[in-house]
FIGUNU-560318 format. One record per residue: residue in three letters; x, y, z of N, C-alpha, C in turn. Coordinates in steps of 0.1 Angstrom, whole numbers, padded with zeros to 4 digits, always signed. Layout:
# residues N
ALAXYZXYZXYZ...
//
This chain:
# residues 401
MET+0044-0311-0113+0038-0303-0124+0051-0302-0132ASP+0045-0302-0146+0056-0301-0157+0061-0288-0158THR+0068-0288-0168+0079-0277-0169+0074-0264-0174GLN+0061-0268-0185+0053-0257-0187+0046-0249-0179THR+0038-0257-0173+0027-0253-0166+0035-0244-0152LYS+0046-0250-0148+0055-0242-0136+0061-0228-0146PHE+0063-0227-0155+0064-0218-0163+0054-0205-0161VAL+0045-0213-0164+0033-0202-0165+0028-0201-0152PHE+0028-0205-0142+0026-0201-0129+0036-0190-0119ASP+0049-0193-0125+0058-0182-0122+0058-0171-0128THR+0056-0170-0142+0056-0160-0149+0042-0151-0144LEU+0029-0158-0142+0019-0152-0137+0019-0147-0122TRP+0028-0149-0117+0030-0147-0105+0039-0135-0102LEU+0048-0134-0113+0060-0121-0113+0048-0107-0119LEU+0038-0113-0133+0036-0103-0138+0026-0094-0128LEU+0017-0106-0119+0007-0094-0109+0016-0092-0100SER+0027-0101-0093+0030-0089-0081+0039-0075-0090GLY+0044-0075-0102+0046-0062-0109+0034-0055-0108ILE+0022-0057-0111+0012-0044-0112+0006-0041-0096LEU+0009-0049-0090+0009-0047-0073+0021-0033-0071VAL+0030-0042-0074+0041-0031-0068+0037-0018-0083MET+0039-0015-0091+0033-0005-0099+0024+0000-0093TRP+0014-0001-0090+0000+0006-0081+0006+0010-0068MET+0019+0010-0065+0026+0015-0052+0026+0028-0057ALA+0026+0034-0072+0032+0046-0076+0026+0058-0071ALA+0007+0050-0071-0003+0060-0072+0000+0062-0057GLY+0001+0050-0046+0004+0052-0028+0014+0063-0031PHE+0027+0061-0037+0039+0074-0030+0032+0089-0037ALA+0024+0087-0045+0014+0099-0053+0009+0105-0044MET-0002+0095-0037-0009+0101-0029-0004+0106-0011LEU+0004+0099-0014+0010+0098+0004+0021+0115+0004GLU+0026+0115-0007+0032+0129-0010+0022+0138-0012ALA+0017+0138-0019+0006+0150-0018+0001+0152-0010GLY-0006+0144+0001-0015+0145+0011-0004+0152+0024LEU+0009+0150+0023+0017+0156+0035+0026+0170+0035THR+0024+0176+0023+0027+0184+0017+0018+0195+0018GLN+0025+0209+0009+0013+0217+0008+0004+0218-0004ALA-0014+0224-0004-0019+0224-0016-0008+0232-0031LYS-0004+0237-0027+0003+0250-0038+0011+0245-0044ASN+0011+0229-0041+0025+0221-0044+0022+0208-0052THR+0003+0202-0054-0002+0192-0054+0002+0188-0065VAL+0000+0199-0079-0003+0195-0093+0014+0192-0095THR+0022+0197-0091+0036+0198-0094+0041+0180-0089ILE+0038+0176-0074+0038+0164-0071+0036+0155-0077LEU+0025+0155-0085+0018+0148-0088+0021+0143-0105CYS+0027+0155-0108+0033+0155-0121+0049+0145-0125LYS+0053+0149-0109+0066+0143-0106+0065+0127-0104ASN+0052+0122-0103+0054+0108-0095+0050+0104-0111ILE+0036+0107-0118+0034+0101-0129+0047+0101-0141SER+0055+0115-0138+0066+0110-0149+0076+0101-0143LEU+0081+0100-0130+0092+0092-0128+0092+0081-0137TYR+0079+0075-0129+0073+0062-0135+0075+0061-0147ALA+0073+0067-0155+0074+0065-0168+0094+0066-0172VAL+0094+0078-0170+0109+0079-0171+0120+0064-0166ALA+0117+0060-0153+0125+0050-0153+0120+0037-0157CYS+0109+0034-0159+0107+0027-0171+0115+0025-0183LEU+0115+0036-0192+0123+0040-0201+0137+0037-0200MET+0142+0045-0192+0157+0043-0190+0160+0031-0181TYR+0149+0024-0177+0159+0008-0171+0158+0001-0184TRP+0146+0001-0194+0152-0007-0206+0157-0003-0216LEU+0161+0010-0214+0171+0012-0225+0182+0010-0218ILE+0189+0013-0213+0201+0009-0202+0202+0003-0188GLY+0192+0004-0180+0198+0001-0167+0200-0012-0165TYR+0184-0018-0174+0185-0034-0168+0198-0044-0171ASN+0200-0038-0188+0217-0045-0189+0226-0043-0184ILE+0229-0030-0176+0239-0026-0167+0237-0044-0154MET+0224-0037-0150+0228-0048-0135+0224-0063-0140TYR+0218-0069-0154+0220-0080-0151+0231-0085-0163GLY+0238-0076-0169+0242-0082-0180+0258-0085-0176GLU+0266-0096-0190+0278-0099-0182+0286-0094-0181GLY+0293-0100-0173+0306-0092-0167+0307-0083-0157GLY+0314-0072-0153+0311-0062-0142+0302-0053-0148ALA+0298-0044-0140+0283-0033-0139+0289-0026-0152PHE+0303-0021-0153+0309-0011-0161+0307-0017-0175MET+0315-0026-0174+0314-0036-0191+0304-0035-0193ALA+0290-0044-0185+0280-0043-0192+0272-0026-0198PHE+0276-0016-0190+0274-0001-0196+0274+0003-0208GLY+0286+0002-0218+0286-0003-0228+0282-0012-0236LEU+0274-0021-0231+0268-0030-0245+0253-0026-0239ALA+0247-0016-0229+0232-0015-0227+0223-0006-0235LEU+0229+0002-0246+0225+0013-0251+0214+0007-0262SER+0209-0008-0265+0201-0015-0273+0191-0021-0266GLY+0194-0022-0250+0181-0023-0247+0183-0040-0246PHE+0173-0048-0241+0173-0062-0241+0168-0066-0255GLU+0173-0075-0257+0163-0083-0270+0147-0085-0271ASP+0143-0077-0281+0130-0077-0277+0124-0095-0281GLY+0134-0107-0289+0128-0113-0290+0133-0125-0278ASP+0139-0122-0266+0140-0129-0256+0127-0128-0243HIS+0114-0133-0252+0099-0133-0243+0100-0139-0228SER+0107-0149-0226+0115-0152-0213+0116-0142-0206MET+0125-0129-0210+0129-0118-0201+0121-0108-0197MET+0105-0111-0205+0100-0098-0200+0091-0099-0186SER+0088-0111-0182+0082-0107-0175+0091-0103-0158ASP+0100-0106-0163+0114-0105-0149+0116-0088-0149PHE+0119-0083-0163+0123-0069-0166+0109-0063-0162PHE+0098-0064-0162+0086-0057-0155+0087-0060-0143PHE+0086-0071-0136+0089-0071-0121+0102-0060-0121GLN+0113-0063-0124+0126-0051-0122+0122-0042-0123VAL+0115-0036-0133+0117-0020-0132+0109-0009-0128VAL+0097-0022-0120+0087-0011-0110+0092-0009-0096PHE+0103-0016-0093+0111-0019-0082+0123-0002-0084VAL+0131-0002-0099+0136+0015-0102+0127+0021-0094ALA+0114+0021-0101+0103+0034-0099+0102+0039-0087THR+0106+0030-0078+0099+0029-0065+0114+0034-0059ALA+0122+0034-0063+0138+0038-0055+0135+0058-0058ALA+0130+0059-0073+0132+0073-0076+0116+0084-0070SER+0105+0074-0065+0094+0080-0057+0098+0081-0043ILE+0111+0077-0042+0116+0080-0027+0123+0093-0022VAL+0129+0095-0037+0137+0108-0036+0128+0118-0038SER+0114+0117-0045+0106+0126-0049+0102+0133-0037GLY+0098+0126-0023+0092+0136-0014+0098+0138-0007ALA+0113+0137-0002+0120+0146+0003+0123+0157-0004VAL+0125+0157-0012+0132+0170-0019+0123+0180-0025ALA+0110+0178-0022+0096+0183-0026+0096+0198-0021GLU+0089+0203-0028+0083+0215-0025+0093+0231-0030ARG+0100+0226-0031+0115+0237-0033+0120+0235-0047MET+0122+0224-0048+0135+0218-0065+0126+0218-0076ARG+0133+0222-0085+0124+0228-0095+0122+0212-0106PHE+0106+0212-0114+0109+0203-0116+0115+0192-0128TRP+0119+0201-0135+0132+0199-0145+0144+0191-0135ALA+0148+0198-0131+0160+0194-0121+0160+0179-0116PHE+0148+0177-0109+0144+0166-0103+0145+0155-0114MET+0138+0157-0125+0136+0144-0133+0146+0141-0139LEU+0159+0152-0142+0171+0146-0154+0174+0141-0138PHE+0179+0143-0128+0188+0134-0117+0177+0117-0120THR+0163+0118-0117+0160+0105-0118+0161+0104-0131VAL+0164+0105-0146+0173+0101-0154+0184+0089-0153ILE+0193+0097-0141+0207+0093-0143+0202+0079-0129LEU+0195+0085-0119+0193+0074-0110+0189+0059-0116THR+0180+0061-0123+0173+0050-0129+0180+0042-0140ALA+0187+0048-0145+0196+0045-0158+0209+0038-0153VAL+0216+0043-0144+0233+0043-0142+0233+0036-0124VAL+0230+0045-0117+0230+0044-0103+0226+0032-0098TYR+0218+0037-0097+0204+0022-0092+0213+0007-0101PRO+0211+0007-0115+0214-0009-0119+0230-0010-0117ILE+0241-0001-0114+0253-0002-0108+0253-0008-0095GLN+0250-0004-0085+0248-0009-0071+0239-0025-0073GLY+0227-0025-0084+0218-0038-0082+0227-0051-0087HIS+0236-0046-0096+0246-0055-0104+0255-0065-0093TRP+0254-0057-0083+0266-0060-0072+0260-0071-0065SER+0245-0070-0063+0236-0076-0054+0229-0088-0060TRP+0219-0079-0064+0208-0090-0073+0218-0095-0089GLY+0222-0089-0092+0227-0089-0107+0239-0100-0103GLY+0245-0104-0095+0253-0117-0089+0268-0113-0092SER+0273-0102-0090+0286-0099-0092+0296-0100-0079ALA+0283-0094-0066+0291-0096-0053+0306-0086-0053LEU+0300-0081-0066+0315-0071-0064+0327-0077-0063GLY+0329-0080-0070+0341-0094-0072+0344-0099-0061GLY+0332-0102-0052+0336-0113-0040+0334-0100-0024VAL+0334-0090-0027+0336-0078-0017+0324-0081-0010LEU+0312-0085-0017+0298-0085-0005+0292-0102-0010ASP+0304-0111-0011+0297-0123-0007+0291-0122+0005GLY+0278-0134+0004+0268-0136+0018+0262-0121+0021PHE+0264-0112+0017+0250-0099+0018+0235-0106+0012THR+0227-0105+0017+0216-0105+0020+0201-0100+0018ASP+0201-0089+0007+0186-0085+0008+0179-0091+0001PHE+0169-0097+0005+0154-0105+0002+0147-0098-0008ALA+0144-0088-0006+0133-0075-0015+0136-0064-0011GLY+0147-0059-0008+0154-0047-0015+0151-0036-0004SER+0154-0037+0011+0154-0028+0024+0166-0018+0020THR+0176-0024+0014+0191-0019+0010+0191-0014-0004ILE+0188-0025-0013+0192-0022-0027+0180-0014-0031VAL+0167-0011-0029+0161+0000-0030+0157+0010-0026HIS+0152+0006-0009+0151+0018-0004+0161+0025+0006SER+0168+0022+0010+0182+0026+0010+0190+0035+0002VAL+0189+0026-0009+0196+0035-0020+0181+0048-0022GLY+0173+0045-0022+0162+0053-0025+0168+0070-0014GLY+0170+0066+0000+0174+0072+0007+0183+0078+0009TRP+0195+0071+0005+0207+0078+0003+0208+0092-0004ALA+0204+0085-0018+0201+0098-0029+0194+0107-0028ALA+0181+0106-0017+0172+0115-0007+0184+0126+0001LEU+0189+0115+0004+0199+0127+0016+0205+0134+0005ALA+0214+0134-0001+0220+0140-0007+0215+0153-0013GLY+0201+0145-0019+0197+0158-0028+0193+0169-0016VAL+0187+0167-0002+0184+0172+0009+0193+0184+0009LEU+0203+0177+0010+0221+0182+0015+0222+0194+0007MET+0218+0197-0006+0222+0204-0019+0209+0214-0021VAL+0199+0207-0020+0183+0219-0023+0186+0228-0011GLY+0184+0224+0003+0180+0226+0012+0167+0230+0021PRO+0166+0236+0030+0154+0233+0036+0144+0246+0030ARG+0132+0244+0037+0119+0250+0026+0122+0267+0034LEU+0114+0273+0024+0117+0288+0039+0110+0286+0048GLY+0114+0291+0059+0107+0294+0070+0104+0280+0081LYS+0115+0272+0074+0113+0261+0083+0118+0257+0098TYR+0132+0263+0094+0138+0266+0101+0144+0280+0112LEU+0137+0282+0119+0135+0297+0124+0153+0300+0125GLU+0151+0318+0131+0168+0315+0131+0167+0317+0147SER+0155+0316+0158+0158+0314+0171+0162+0298+0172GLY+0166+0288+0166+0168+0278+0163+0153+0266+0165GLY+0140+0275+0166+0125+0268+0163+0126+0260+0152ILE+0114+0252+0152+0114+0245+0140+0098+0250+0135ARG+0098+0254+0125+0083+0256+0121+0075+0244+0117PRO+0064+0240+0117+0057+0230+0118+0049+0236+0101ILE+0052+0222+0092+0043+0230+0080+0031+0217+0075PRO+0021+0213+0076+0011+0209+0074+0012+0201+0065GLY+0002+0189+0062+0006+0183+0048-0013+0190+0048ALA-0016+0193+0035-0030+0198+0031-0038+0188+0031ASN-0036+0170+0031-0050+0165+0028-0046+0149+0038LEU-0043+0150+0049-0046+0137+0055-0050+0126+0052PRO-0062+0131+0046-0076+0118+0041-0063+0111+0026MET-0058+0118+0021-0053+0113+0010-0035+0107+0012ALA-0033+0113+0025-0021+0106+0027-0022+0092+0033THR-0037+0090+0040-0039+0074+0046-0043+0066+0036LEU-0047+0073+0025-0049+0066+0009-0043+0059+0009GLY-0030+0069+0003-0017+0065+0002-0008+0054+0008THR-0011+0056+0023-0006+0044+0029-0012+0028+0028PHE-0025+0032+0025-0030+0017+0023-0028+0010+0007ILE-0026+0024+0003-0022+0018-0018-0007+0012-0012LEU+0001+0018-0006+0010+0011-0007+0015-0002+0002TRP+0007-0003+0013+0006-0016+0021+0002-0027+0012VAL-0006-0024+0006-0016-0033-0008-0003-0039-0014GLY+0003-0026-0022+0013-0031-0030+0027-0041-0027TRP+0029-0035-0017+0041-0043-0008+0038-0059-0009PHE+0028-0061-0006+0022-0079-0004+0031-0084-0020GLY+0028-0079-0030+0035-0079-0042+0048-0077-0043PHE+0057-0068-0034+0068-0061-0038+0079-0070-0028ASN+0071-0077-0017+0079-0084-0007+0074-0101-0019GLY+0066-0105-0017+0058-0117-0022+0058-0118-0034GLY+0064-0112-0045+0069-0112-0057+0085-0116-0057SER+0091-0111-0046+0105-0115-0048+0110-0131-0044GLN+0100-0135-0037+0100-0149-0039+0103-0158-0055LEU+0097-0145-0066+0102-0153-0080+0095-0165-0084ALA+0088-0170-0083+0081-0180-0086+0068-0187-0074LEU+0060-0196-0080+0050-0195-0075+0044-0210-0085GLY+0055-0220-0087+0048-0232-0095+0054-0243-0087SER+0051-0243-0074+0052-0257-0064+0045-0255-0050MET+0049-0263-0047+0040-0263-0030+0053-0250-0022ASP+0063-0259-0025+0072-0249-0016+0071-0237-0017ASP+0073-0236-0035+0075-0219-0036+0057-0212-0029ALA+0049-0222-0029+0035-0211-0028+0032-0208-0012ILE+0041-0222+0000+0038-0218+0009+0054-0209+0012ALA+0058-0207+0009+0071-0195+0008+0064-0181+0010VAL+0057-0179-0004+0049-0165-0010+0038-0164+0003GLY+0029-0173+0014+0019-0171+0023+0031-0161+0032LYS+0042-0173+0038+0047-0168+0051+0055-0155+0046VAL+0057-0151+0031+0064-0137+0028+0056-0129+0035ILE+0042-0131+0028+0030-0117+0030+0024-0117+0045VAL+0023-0130+0052+0021-0129+0064+0028-0118+0075ASN+0040-0121+0066+0056-0120+0077+0051-0099+0071THR+0052-0097+0062+0052-0086+0061+0039-0077+0064ASN+0028-0083+0064+0015-0074+0070+0018-0073+0085MET+0021-0080+0092+0022-0084+0106+0033-0071+0109ALA+0046-0069+0102+0055-0062+0103+0049-0049+0103ALA+0040-0046+0092+0035-0033+0094+0027-0025+0101CYS+0020-0039+0105+0008-0039+0120+0016-0034+0132ALA+0022-0038+0132+0033-0031+0146+0039-0025+0147GLY+0045-0016+0135+0047-0006+0133+0041+0004+0137ALA+0030+0004+0130+0014+0011+0129+0012+0016+0147VAL+0011+0003+0154+0011+0006+0165+0016+0008+0177VAL+0030+0006+0172+0039+0012+0184+0043+0023+0181ALA+0038+0030+0164+0043+0047+0164+0030+0050+0170LEU+0015+0049+0170+0005+0050+0178+0008+0050+0191MET+0016+0043+0197+0016+0043+0214+0024+0057+0220LEU+0034+0052+0206+0049+0063+0211+0044+0078+0214THR+0036+0083+0201+0033+0094+0199+0025+0098+0209GLN+0012+0085+0214+0004+0095+0227+0012+0094+0236VAL+0024+0089+0242+0032+0088+0255+0042+0104+0253ILE+0047+0102+0241+0058+0113+0243+0049+0129+0236TYR+0036+0128+0232+0035+0138+0226+0019+0144+0232LYS+0015+0133+0242+0004+0137+0245-0008+0133+0238LYS-0008+0134+0226-0012+0134+0215-0011+0123+0206VAL-0019+0117+0196-0018+0108+0185-0012+0114+0174ASP-0002+0112+0168-0003+0121+0155+0000+0109+0143LEU-0013+0114+0134-0012+0107+0124-0005+0101+0112SER+0002+0115+0110+0013+0111+0104+0027+0103+0105MET+0025+0102+0119+0037+0094+0124+0030+0080+0126VAL+0015+0077+0128+0012+0066+0128+0012+0057+0109LEU+0011+0066+0104+0013+0061+0087+0031+0056+0085ASN+0035+0068+0091+0051+0068+0088+0058+0051+0092GLY+0051+0049+0106+0044+0037+0111+0047+0026+0103ALA+0036+0025+0100+0032+0015+0092+0044+0012+0078LEU+0045+0024+0074+0059+0020+0064+0074+0019+0065SER+0074+0020+0081+0086+0018+0082+0086+0004+0084GLY+0075-0004+0093+0079-0020+0093+0076-0023+0085LEU+0068-0020+0068+0074-0023+0056+0084-0027+0054VAL+0090-0012+0054+0106-0015+0046+0114-0027+0055GLY+0113-0021+0070+0122-0029+0079+0122-0051+0080ILE+0105-0049+0071+0107-0065+0069+0115-0071+0056THR+0117-0059+0044+0119-0060+0036+0127-0070+0031ALA+0136-0067+0038+0152-0075+0036+0151-0088+0040GLY+0141-0090+0046+0143-0111+0048+0126-0109+0053PRO+0114-0111+0047+0103-0118+0052+0104-0130+0050ASP+0114-0135+0047+0113-0149+0043+0118-0161+0054TYR+0124-0156+0061+0131-0163+0065+0124-0163+0084PRO+0120-0152+0093+0114-0153+0102+0103-0157+0106SER+0098-0163+0120+0085-0166+0126+0080-0155+0126VAL+0068-0156+0127+0056-0143+0129+0063-0131+0137GLY+0064-0141+0150+0071-0129+0160+0081-0123+0159ILE+0091-0133+0152+0101-0120+0148+0099-0109+0140ALA+0093-0113+0133+0090-0102+0123+0078-0089+0126ILE+0073-0095+0136+0064-0082+0144+0066-0076+0152PHE+0086-0083+0160+0097-0077+0167+0104-0065+0155ILE+0107-0069+0146+0113-0065+0136+0105-0051+0131GLY+0093-0054+0132+0083-0039+0123+0080-0033+0138ALA+0082-0039+0149+0078-0029+0157+0091-0018+0163ILE+0105-0027+0168+0112-0016+0164+0115-0005+0150ALA+0112-0011+0139+0112-0001+0130+0098+0013+0131GLY+0091+0006+0137+0080+0022+0142+0086+0028+0155GLY+0092+0023+0160+0095+0032+0173+0114+0041+0162LEU+0119+0034+0156+0126+0042+0151+0122+0054+0143VAL+0114+0054+0134+0109+0066+0130+0100+0075+0138VAL+0095+0071+0145+0091+0085+0155+0106+0093+0162PHE+0114+0083+0163+0128+0094+0174+0136+0098+0156ALA+0135+0097+0146+0144+0101+0132+0137+0111+0130VAL+0123+0111+0129+0119+0125+0121+0120+0136+0127PRO+0120+0136+0142+0123+0150+0152+0143+0149+0151LEU+0148+0140+0149+0163+0138+0145+0167+0151+0135PHE+0162+0146+0123+0166+0146+0112+0163+0165+0110ASP+0151+0167+0118+0146+0183+0121+0156+0192+0129ARG+0163+0185+0139+0172+0187+0145+0188+0191+0143LEU+0190+0188+0129+0200+0184+0118+0197+0195+0108LYS+0187+0199+0106+0177+0208+0098+0184+0203+0083LEU+0180+0190+0081+0175+0183+0071+0159+0181+0072ASP+0157+0191+0061+0141+0190+0057+0136+0183+0046ASP+0125+0173+0056+0120+0162+0047+0106+0163+0050PRO+0099+0167+0041+0082+0172+0041+0073+0157+0043VAL+0083+0146+0037+0073+0134+0042+0077+0123+0051GLY+0087+0127+0056+0094+0119+0062+0101+0106+0055ALA+0109+0110+0041+0109+0094+0037+0125+0090+0045LEU+0135+0100+0045+0147+0098+0055+0146+0088+0066SER+0137+0091+0072+0132+0083+0083+0130+0071+0079VAL+0119+0070+0072+0113+0059+0067+0117+0049+0059HIS+0124+0052+0047+0134+0043+0038+0150+0043+0044LEU+0154+0053+0045+0170+0052+0047+0170+0046+0062VAL+0164+0050+0070+0171+0045+0088+0163+0032+0089ASN+0152+0027+0082+0147+0015+0082+0150+0006+0076GLY+0157+0010+0062+0166+0003+0055+0174-0005+0059ILE+0179+0006+0068+0194+0001+0069+0192-0007+0086TRP+0182-0008+0090+0176-0016+0102+0173-0028+0096GLY+0161-0030+0088+0160-0043+0083+0170-0049+0078THR+0180-0043+0069+0194-0053+0065+0197-0063+0076LEU+0199-0051+0089+0209-0053+0098+0201-0069+0102ALA+0185-0063+0108+0183-0075+0111+0184-0086+0106VAL+0183-0094+0093+0190-0103+0087+0200-0109+0093GLY+0206-0100+0098+0222-0108+0101+0221-0112+0116ILE+0212-0101+0123+0209-0105+0134+0197-0118+0137PHE+0188-0116+0130+0179-0128+0136+0180-0141+0130ASN+0186-0141+0115+0191-0149+0108+0204-0157+0107PRO+0203-0168+0117+0217-0175+0115+0224-0179+0104GLU+0218-0181+0094+0220-0184+0086+0232-0170+0075VAL+0228-0159+0081+0236-0148+0074+0244-0142+0085SER+0255-0134+0081+0266-0131+0086+0260-0118+0088LEU+0260-0109+0099+0257-0096+0105+0271-0087+0096TRP+0285-0090+0096+0294-0083+0091+0294-0083+0074ALA+0285-0094+0071+0284-0091+0056+0273-0085+0053GLN+0261-0084+0061+0251-0074+0063+0259-0057+0064VAL+0263-0058+0072+0271-0043+0076+0281-0038+0062LYS+0286-0049+0059+0298-0042+0043+0284-0037+0033GLY+0278-0045+0033+0267-0040+0017+0261-0033+0021ILE+0255-0026+0041+0250-0012+0037+0261+0000+0034VAL+0273-0005+0038+0283+0004+0043+0287+0005+0023ILE+0288-0005+0018+0295-0004+0000+0287+0007-0007ILE+0273-0001-0004+0261+0005-0012+0258+0017-0008GLY+0254+0022+0002+0253+0035+0004+0266+0046+0000ALA+0277+0042+0004+0290+0052+0002+0290+0058-0013PHE+0288+0048-0021+0289+0044-0032+0275+0054-0036THR+0259+0051-0038+0250+0057-0042+0246+0074-0036PHE+0257+0075-0021+0256+0092-0018+0262+0095-0021ALA+0277+0088-0025+0286+0097-0030+0283+0104-0047VAL+0281+0091-0055+0275+0091-0068+0265+0101-0071SER+0252+0102-0061+0242+0109-0062+0245+0125-0060LEU+0254+0132-0046+0258+0139-0041+0268+0147-0051ALA+0274+0142-0059+0281+0147-0073+0271+0149-0084VAL+0262+0146-0084+0252+0146-0101+0245+0159-0095TRP+0238+0158-0080+0232+0166-0074+0238+0181-0077ALA+0248+0181-0070+0258+0190-0074+0259+0198-0089ALA+0263+0187-0097+0262+0193-0112+0250+0200-0116ILE+0240+0195-0111+0226+0201-0119+0225+0210-0114ARG+0229+0213-0095+0228+0228-0092+0238+0237-0095TYR+0249+0236-0099+0256+0244-0105+0256+0244-0122THR+0250+0236-0131+0247+0241-0143+0232+0247-0143ILE+0219+0238-0143+0206+0243-0151+0200+0251-0136GLY+0207+0247-0119+0199+0253-0107+0192+0239-0104LEU+0188+0243-0089+0180+0229-0085+0165+0233-0078ARG+0169+0252-0073+0161+0255-0062+0149+0263-0071VAL+0140+0263-0071+0129+0276-0071+0134+0288-0066THR+0128+0300-0071+0129+0311-0066+0123+0314-0052GLU+0126+0326-0046+0116+0327-0030+0101+0328-0037GLN+0101+0335-0042+0084+0340-0051+0078+0329-0059GLU+0088+0318-0062+0081+0309-0067+0078+0299-0054GLU+0083+0295-0043+0085+0288-0035+0071+0292-0024ARG+0071+0307-0024+0064+0313-0019+0048+0311-0022GLU+0042+0312-0035+0035+0313-0043+0032+0300-0045GLY+0035+0293-0048+0038+0276-0051+0042+0271-0062ILE+0049+0262-0064+0056+0259-0077+0044+0255-0091ASP+0032+0251-0086+0023+0248-0093+0020+0257-0105LEU+0018+0268-0099+0012+0280-0106+0028+0282-0115HIS+0036+0288-0112+0045+0293-0120+0058+0282-0125GLU+0056+0268-0126+0059+0259-0137+0047+0254-0140PHE+0036+0251-0139+0029+0245-0145+0017+0255-0149GLY+0015+0265-0142+0006+0273-0149-0009+0269-0145MET-0010+0262-0134-0022+0252-0126-0029+0251-0114GLU-0031+0252-0111-0036+0245-0097-0045+0231-0088ALA-0044+0223-0084-0050+0213-0078-0062+0215-0072TYR-0063+0225-0068-0081+0231-0063-0085+0241-0064PRO-0088+0247-0079-0087+0258-0085-0105+0266-0079ALA-0113+0259-0079-0122+0260-0071-0124+0266-0058PHE-0113+0266-0049-0114+0271-0037-0104+0281-0036GLN-0102+0285-0047-0089+0299-0048-0097+0309-0049PRO-0096+0322-0043-0106+0334-0037-0109+0342-0055GLN-0117+0346-0055-0122+0349-0070-0118+0363-0069
//
């Protein structure tokens, strides 16, 4: 294949994959709206479309040059304010593919802090996450610096750590700072379930995310201009799909055994956990190993959700269990099952990227808390953020007249 034809195929694959990943924004919106209360639906939908727009603008303005700039990430920051040159047409497809990953990390945070955080507080954090926090750690990994050699050997094919765990660590810091929803944890020590308003919507969101993940992982091959690339993409997509299936089935069976009834929300998160778990390394394993990785991920989420509740870390959609826990598992799995990757290198990557993201995020959340404030008032939370911050309702026809 000649150079121009290969360039066309590679570019087309990046763009189509980026479009699939952008479609995941709709999946996150539907999943989050479905697993939370109807009185906060407008807020959640507005957050998800707004965070996508803000992420794209901030990553173009600052983040992309930090992540892929010459020298260290902090040196690149000083050159980042002009965005990349519009004349660099060969970079456009790469920028688009990278920016939709940034938005994914922000979407993870949105679900974990839902139903009690002020809209503008969340948006301010999104600006900092997408412009600075995500790009700096991305520079240490995909950006090529390896943090001066400290992260040499660290491997994360499509972002179990770089995207999903980063979103999870940022979300954990936010959950700690904002606190649980009113009435979630009882004085007696009990835990009050707060069921989602629309499980069909949550299920639709999961399927959208599942489809989008084929672009998320498949596109991370970054090329489709040769026979070898085409074979590799096929392997990545099959492994991605089978890991998700295994995660869903294991969650299905475990909830039947543990609770004597199948829990649909756990099955949905089981599928997503399988997807997160395989994301660090869908390119190397056999289908059998991919299924095993997804199965472990599906089991982990079933135990992680109640564990976070026992720790009084209120996560309405299970984002910490899906993205943080299984982002860590997926990254470790590469070191366990891929003989060419050092497990120690994977552990170092998890710890360094996680510590950086959590510490900076905690500082940012704290700064927002003690300036403009993080949390809505008790009255606003009880009556719904939609009514007080947006002056509208998602389902006005169903309200009493």
